[in-house]
Structures are given as C-alpha cells and as structure tokens.
C-alpha positions in Angstrom: -20.6 231.9 19.9 -19.0 228.2 21.5 -19.0 228.0 25.1 -15.1 228.5 24.5 -15.3 231.6 22.9 -17.7 232.8 25.6 -15.2 232.0 28.4 -12.4 233.8 26.3 -14.3 237.0 25.9 -15.3 236.7 29.7 -12.1 236.6 30.7 -10.5 239.2 28.5 -13.1 241.8 29.7 -12.9 241.1 33.3 -9.1 241.5 33.1 -9.2 244.7 31.1 -11.9 246.2 33.3 -10.0 245.7 36.3 -7.5 248.3 38.0 -4.1 247.7 37.4 -2.2 244.9 38.1 0.6 245.6 40.0 2.1 242.7 41.2 4.2 240.9 38.5 2.8 237.5 39.1 -0.8 239.0 38.7 0.8 241.3 35.5 1.9 238.0 34.1 -1.8 236.3 34.3 -3.7 239.2 33.3 -1.4 238.9 30.1 -2.2 235.0 30.0 1.3 234.4 30.4 3.1 231.4 31.9 4.8 232.0 35.5 6.4 228.8 35.8 5.2 227.9 38.8 4.0 224.5 39.8 1.2 222.8 42.3 2.0 221.6 45.6 -0.3 218.5 46.0 -1.3 217.1 49.3 -1.8 212.9 49.5 -4.8 211.6 50.3 -3.7 208.1 51.6 -0.7 207.1 54.0 -0.9 207.8 57.7 -2.2 211.2 57.8 -5.2 210.1 56.2 -5.7 206.9 58.7 -4.9 209.0 61.6 -7.7 211.4 60.6 -10.0 208.1 59.9 -9.6 207.2 63.4 -11.1 210.2 64.2 -14.6 209.2 63.0 -15.4 207.1 65.7 -16.0 209.7 68.0 -18.1 211.7 65.8 -21.6 211.5 66.8 -24.3 211.9 64.3 -27.9 212.1 64.4 -29.7 208.6 63.6 -29.6 208.4 59.8 -26.8 210.1 59.2 -22.9 209.2 58.5 -20.0 211.2 58.8 -16.9 210.4 56.8 -13.3 212.0 55.3 -13.8 213.8 52.3 -10.4 215.0 52.4 -7.2 215.9 53.6 -6.7 219.7 53.3 -4.2 221.4 55.7 -5.3 224.3 57.3 -8.9 224.4 55.9 -11.1 227.1 56.8 -13.7 228.6 54.6 -15.0 226.9 51.4 -16.7 227.4 48.5 -18.4 224.8 46.1 -18.0 225.7 42.5 -21.6 226.1 40.2 -21.2 222.6 38.5 -19.9 220.9 42.0 -16.6 220.0 39.8 -14.1 221.5 42.6 -14.6 222.8 46.1 -12.0 225.9 46.9 -11.1 225.7 51.0 -9.2 228.9 51.5 -6.8 229.2 54.8 -5.5 231.6 57.3 -1.9 231.3 55.8 -1.0 231.6 52.3 -3.2 228.4 50.3 -6.1 228.4 48.7 -6.5 224.7 48.0 -8.3 222.7 45.2 -10.4 219.9 46.5 -11.3 217.4 43.4 -13.9 214.5 43.5 -13.4 213.6 39.6 -15.6 210.1 39.7 -18.3 211.7 42.3 -18.0 209.0 44.6 -18.1 211.5 47.2 -14.4 211.1 48.8 -11.5 213.5 47.4 -9.1 212.0 44.5 -6.9 215.5 44.7 -5.9 218.2 46.7 -3.9 220.9 45.4 -3.3 224.4 45.6 -4.8 227.0 43.7 -3.0 229.8 41.6 0.8 228.9 42.9 1.9 231.7 41.4 0.2 234.4 43.6 1.4 235.3 46.9 -2.3 235.1 49.0 -1.8 236.8 52.4 -4.8 234.9 54.6 -7.1 234.2 51.8 -9.7 232.8 54.1 -12.8 233.9 52.2 -13.6 232.1 48.6 -17.4 232.8 47.9 -18.5 232.1 43.9 -20.9 234.2 41.8 -24.0 232.3 40.2 -22.1 232.5 37.1 -19.0 230.9 38.4 -16.8 233.7 39.0 -14.7 233.1 42.0 -13.9 235.7 44.7 -11.2 235.4 47.2 -11.2 237.7 50.2 -7.8 238.2 51.9 -6.8 240.2 55.0 -6.8 243.3 53.0 -7.4 242.4 48.8 -9.9 240.8 47.1 -9.2 238.6 44.0 -11.3 237.5 41.3 -11.0 234.7 38.7 -13.5 234.2 36.4 -14.3 230.5 35.0 -12.0 229.1 38.0 -14.2 226.1 38.0 -13.0 225.3 34.3 -9.3 226.5 34.7 -8.3 225.4 38.3 -6.1 222.8 37.1 -3.5 224.9 35.6 -1.3 226.6 38.0 -1.8 230.3 36.0 -5.7 230.8 36.2 -6.6 234.4 34.7 -7.3 237.1 37.3 -8.5 240.5 38.3 -8.4 242.7 41.0 -11.8 243.8 42.7 -10.5 245.3 45.6 -6.3 246.2 45.1 -3.8 245.5 47.8 -4.1 247.9 51.0 -7.8 249.3 49.4 -10.2 246.5 51.4 -8.9 248.3 55.1 -5.9 251.1 55.8 -2.8 249.3 55.9 -1.9 250.5 59.5 -5.1 248.8 60.6 -3.6 245.6 59.2 -3.5 242.9 62.2 -3.0 239.4 63.0 -6.1 239.6 64.4 -9.7 239.1 63.4 -8.2 239.1 59.7 -10.2 235.8 58.6 -12.2 237.6 55.9 -15.7 235.9 54.4 -17.5 236.7 51.3 -21.0 236.0 49.8 -22.7 237.4 46.9 -26.0 238.5 48.0 -29.3 238.1 45.7 -29.1 241.8 44.7 -25.5 240.6 43.1 -23.7 242.3 44.9 -20.5 241.1 46.6 -20.4 241.3 50.5 -17.4 241.1 53.0 -16.8 240.4 56.6 -14.2 243.3 58.2 -13.7 242.1 61.7 -12.1 244.9 64.0 -8.8 244.0 65.0 -9.2 244.3 69.2 -10.8 242.9 71.9 -12.7 245.9 72.0 -11.8 248.7 70.0 -10.1 252.0 71.3 -12.6 254.7 71.5 -10.8 256.9 69.1 -10.8 254.7 66.3 -15.0 254.4 66.3 -15.5 257.1 63.6 -13.1 255.9 61.5 -14.0 252.1 62.0 -17.7 253.2 61.5 -16.8 255.1 58.0 -14.9 252.3 56.6 -17.0 249.4 57.5 -14.4 247.4 60.2 -16.4 245.9 62.8 -18.8 245.3 60.4 -20.4 244.2 56.7 -19.6 245.9 53.7 -21.0 245.5 50.2 -20.2 246.4 46.8 -20.2 246.2 43.2 -18.6 243.1 41.9 -15.9 245.0 40.1 -15.4 247.0 43.6 -17.4 249.8 42.6 -20.0 251.7 45.3 -18.7 250.5 48.2 -21.3 251.1 51.2 -21.3 249.8 55.1 -24.3 247.5 55.2 -23.7 246.1 58.4 -22.6 247.8 62.0 -22.3 246.9 65.3 -20.2 243.4 64.5 -17.4 242.5 66.6 -15.7 239.8 64.4 -18.4 238.1 62.2 -16.6 234.8 60.7 -20.1 233.3 58.5 -22.8 235.0 57.2 -25.2 233.4 54.5 -28.3 234.8 53.1 -32.0 233.3 53.4 -32.6 232.1 49.8 -36.6 232.8 50.6 -36.1 236.3 51.8 -33.2 237.7 50.6 -32.1 238.3 54.5 -28.6 238.3 55.7 -27.8 236.1 58.5 -24.5 236.2 60.0 -22.3 234.8 63.3 -20.7 237.0 65.5 -17.4 236.5 68.2 -17.8 238.2 71.4 -15.4 240.3 73.8 -12.6 238.0 75.6 -12.1 238.8 79.3 -15.2 239.1 80.9 -15.4 235.2 82.2 -16.5 231.9 80.8 -20.2 232.5 80.3 -20.6 236.1 79.3 -21.2 237.6 76.6 -23.0 234.9 74.6 -22.2 233.9 71.0 -24.5 235.8 68.3 -26.1 234.2 65.5 -27.9 237.7 63.7 -30.9 238.4 61.4 -30.3 241.4 58.9 -33.2 242.6 57.7 -32.0 245.8 55.9 -29.4 247.9 54.5 -27.8 249.9 57.5 -28.7 248.2 60.9 -26.4 248.1 63.8 -26.1 245.4 66.1 -24.9 247.1 69.2 -20.8 246.6 69.3 -18.6 247.9 71.1 -21.7 249.0 73.6 -22.9 245.7 74.0 -22.2 242.4 72.9 -25.6 240.1 73.4 -27.1 242.6 75.5 -24.4 242.6 77.7 -22.9 246.2 78.5 -19.0 246.5 77.7 -17.3 248.3 80.1 -15.0 250.2 78.4 -17.9 252.1 76.5 -20.1 252.8 79.6 -20.4 256.4 79.1 -19.5 256.7 75.5 -22.7 258.3 73.5 -24.1 255.9 71.4 -25.0 256.7 68.0 -27.9 259.2 68.1 -31.4 258.1 66.8 -30.0 254.4 66.4 -31.5 251.3 67.9 -29.6 248.3 68.4 -30.8 245.2 66.6 -30.8 242.4 69.5 -29.4 238.8 68.4 -31.4 236.4 67.3 -29.9 233.5 69.3 -27.8 234.1 71.9 -25.3 230.9 71.6 -23.2 229.3 74.6 -20.1 231.8 75.0 -16.4 231.5 73.5 -17.3 228.5 71.4 -16.7 230.8 68.4 -19.3 230.4 66.2 -17.7 230.6 62.7 -18.8 229.4 59.0 -22.7 229.1 58.6 -25.4 228.2 55.7 -28.9 228.0 55.0 -29.9 224.2 53.7 -30.9 224.6 50.2 -30.7 220.7 49.5 -33.3 217.8 49.3 -31.7 215.2 51.0 -31.8 215.5 54.9 -35.0 214.9 56.4 -37.8 217.8 56.4 -37.2 219.0 59.9 -33.6 220.4 58.3 -35.2 221.8 55.5 -34.4 225.9 55.1 -32.8 225.8 58.2 -29.1 227.1 59.2 -26.2 224.9 60.1 -23.0 226.9 61.6 -19.8 225.4 62.9 -18.4 226.0 66.3 -14.5 226.4 66.4 -14.3 225.7 69.9 -13.0 228.2 72.5 -9.4 229.0 73.2 -9.2 230.4 76.7 -12.1 229.3 78.5 -11.5 227.4 81.4 -13.8 224.4 80.7 -13.1 224.2 76.5 -17.1 224.1 74.7 -17.9 224.0 71.2 -16.0 222.2 68.2 -19.5 221.1 67.1 -21.6 221.6 64.2 -24.9 223.5 65.2 -28.4 223.6 63.8 -31.7 225.8 64.1 -34.9 225.7 62.0 -36.5 228.8 61.0 -40.5 229.2 62.3 -43.2 230.6 60.5 -42.3 234.4 61.1 -38.7 233.5 59.5 -37.1 234.0 63.0 -34.4 231.3 64.2 -36.6 228.9 66.9 -33.6 227.6 69.3 -30.0 226.0 68.7 -29.4 222.1 69.1 -26.6 220.7 68.3 -26.2 218.5 65.5 -22.7 216.5 65.4 -20.1 216.7 68.0 -16.8 214.8 69.2 -14.2 216.9 68.4 -13.8 217.7 71.9 -12.1 215.0 73.9 -14.3 216.5 77.4 -12.2 213.7 79.6 -9.1 215.8 78.7 -10.6 219.1 77.4 -8.5 218.2 74.0 -9.3 218.9 70.5 -9.2 215.9 68.1 -10.7 218.9 65.4 -12.1 222.2 65.1 -15.3 222.7 62.6 -14.8 226.1 60.9 -17.2 226.1 58.2 -20.1 224.7 56.9 -20.9 224.2 53.1 -23.4 221.6 50.6 -22.6 219.5 47.7 -24.8 219.1 44.8 -26.4 215.7 46.5 -27.3 217.9 49.5 -24.7 216.1 51.8 -22.5 218.5 54.1 -19.2 219.4 54.2 -17.3 220.6 57.3 -14.1 222.0 57.0 -11.4 221.6 60.3 -8.6 223.6 60.1 -6.8 222.0 63.6 -7.2 218.3 62.3 -6.7 219.9 58.2 -9.4 217.7 56.7 -13.2 218.1 55.3 -15.7 215.7 56.6 -18.7 214.9 55.1 -22.1 214.1 56.7 -24.8 212.5 54.9 -28.2 211.4 55.0 -28.3 207.5 54.4 -32.2 206.5 54.2 -33.6 203.2 56.3 -33.5 200.2 53.7 -36.0 198.7 56.5 
C-alpha cells in the first residue's frame, strides 16, 4: 500500500472512530468537505520583526551559544515540533493555533499562518504530537486530534477527530478565565496526559471532592481516543509544563504557587512523579508552605505528600519544560531539563522572564537550578521585553523559546568554536 493510501485510510479510521462531530465546520471537515476558510498569514519582515531583533542585544546566553529570532508569532504559547521537523505548531490563549514553517531549513521561519482556520478554537494552548504523527490540541474544555497534520497543515481544512468533546474535559460550570491553559504529552505508555489547573487561587473546600474525582488540580491520562480516563496526578495548583524523562519514563512537571502570601513565599516547584496516583500536597501545602485556608481541613487519609524536587524563585511563574534529547549542546546539558520562567505579574519587584536548567544526578534527582538565558526583563525599569513561556527543540538540537508577550519564538543554538 502506498504512503498516500495509508494516510487516507488512517484519516478515515480516525474520523469514523470518533464521537459525533457537532460543530458545523467539524462535520464538514469530518466529511472531507471544504469550508471556504482562508489562512491569516503573519509577516516575517518589516517593523515588527526589526523591533524583535532589537531585543536580541539584551539576551544573555552561555559562552558558545547564540540567540536569534526564529519567527514572529503573535501570542505564542506551548509548542509542538512535528516528528519530521516540517512544521512547528504553537498554541495561544486566544483562538489561534499557528503553523510555523522553515522550508529551506536555515533555522529561520519562512511562513507563519493559522492552522485549521475554519475551527473556532477556545484557548488552544496545548498542542502535542504522538510518535506516529497525530497532532492533539488541548483547549480549555475540549481535545481535538488531527491525523497527519504535518502533511496537511497548509490547507485550511485538515481532517479532524474529537478526543474529548466540548464541555466534557471539565464540567462547563467550572470553566474559567483563570488557569485554563492546558498542556498535553503522549507518555511512554502511549496514553495522552493533560494538565487541568484548578481555576481559583485556592479552591473552596466544598469543591475539593469533586475536583479530586475529575482531576481538576491535577494531571489526567486517557487513551488517545479519550477512553479510560483516570486521574494520574493529584495535589497540583496549576501546571503549565510537563515532560517525560526519556531514560526512565517518569513524569516531571512545573507548578505555580499561591498568590497573596508575600513576595517570597511559596516557592515555585519542579516535581518528579514516579508512579500513578501520587499526591503533591495542594491545597494543603505549596512547596512545604502551609496554606492558611486549609489548616484544619482533614488531609487525604493514608496519603503522603510528595515534596518538590526543586523549590524555585517565588512567583517567577515556571511554565513550559522539556528534557534535552538532542546532541548539539555540550555534555553538561545532555539529559537535563530546560524550562521557561514566564515572569511575575504581582510581585513588588518583578522576577523571572528567563530560561532555567537543571541537570539530573546519578539517582535521577534534580541537581539544582541555574539560569541558562535571561535579559527579557529590564531590571532597571522592571519592564518586560519578553516573557518566555515554553521550550521545544528542533531536529538539529537547537532550542526554541516561545514568548507570548513579545509575540515571538526565539532560537538558541550552540556554535562550536572554530579555534
């Protein structure tokens, strides 16, 4: 069977296996019908691109590295690099998913345009790929699947299936403008993992049981068709970054801490999960700090809280993260974790807006945090030039850093000395 016939069969199977597609454009796409939609393209040159390149002089990276502008991408959030490297998809907290294309492989984007423009997305923050090329997009309250998206992204009407229908990821009455940025990954078990931030600063006690059952304030996993959903991780406030250690299969994730307790508490968190069902303390604790609203509220019976691997700068907003799987960075970065600190929003003195790194020790634990790249925060004025949100890697091992404040994706590459 030819590759084209395999793809057609794969798409047809995916669509027929999915639930009924209720939205009119989803029905048309499911029936391989055109919608009449057209793409919106983002210019990669001109004044906007020049202004972004002016920021580069302020960005600090280690010796032997260089930083450049990869693409102009409005509101760029979580990223997914297609398996064959043809395209990078970037989600947003608005209503767009962007396709970022570098056709000549010179590591600068040639085109940026919206993906599946006929679909009305609702905070499509979280794109992720399966190893066999299925793109998943986790929205505020829905998960969609796009078979062979890497090969059909250029048309406005890609094939689509529904993994979790609208209103079934969380109860519609729990939808919020707060903590709605989902992220997803396909785990080593082939299942889809999705974070569900709880929408409050600290959730009311009366919602605790319901949230625990649904997985709000946790990470859920399910088969890639949406079946057999279960709560994998408990005791999370709002995680907007997770990844699996490629050596051990363990899930690691960042978490954002409670506001209103002061500039320096609670610390941020980088967590390591070694088995399903572990509880990481929230809302009773946040990085070992007791949460006042839950003092006196009984803790889960027979449950021990897992402490963070690292306690991080308070309110720096640790978000997207990724293990380094490439080979172009120096040895000290091999197998370590890079993550983005988005930057504080209500701290008296702003902090963050940088890329962080931790190596792992022989026992697989985090061996301390260090700054890898910074300069997006003007410390003299407290103003942000940019706010790193997520980390991804191209096939050459270079790093992409999304920035929803500047509206850009930056590239950081190691440039070996020629001396």
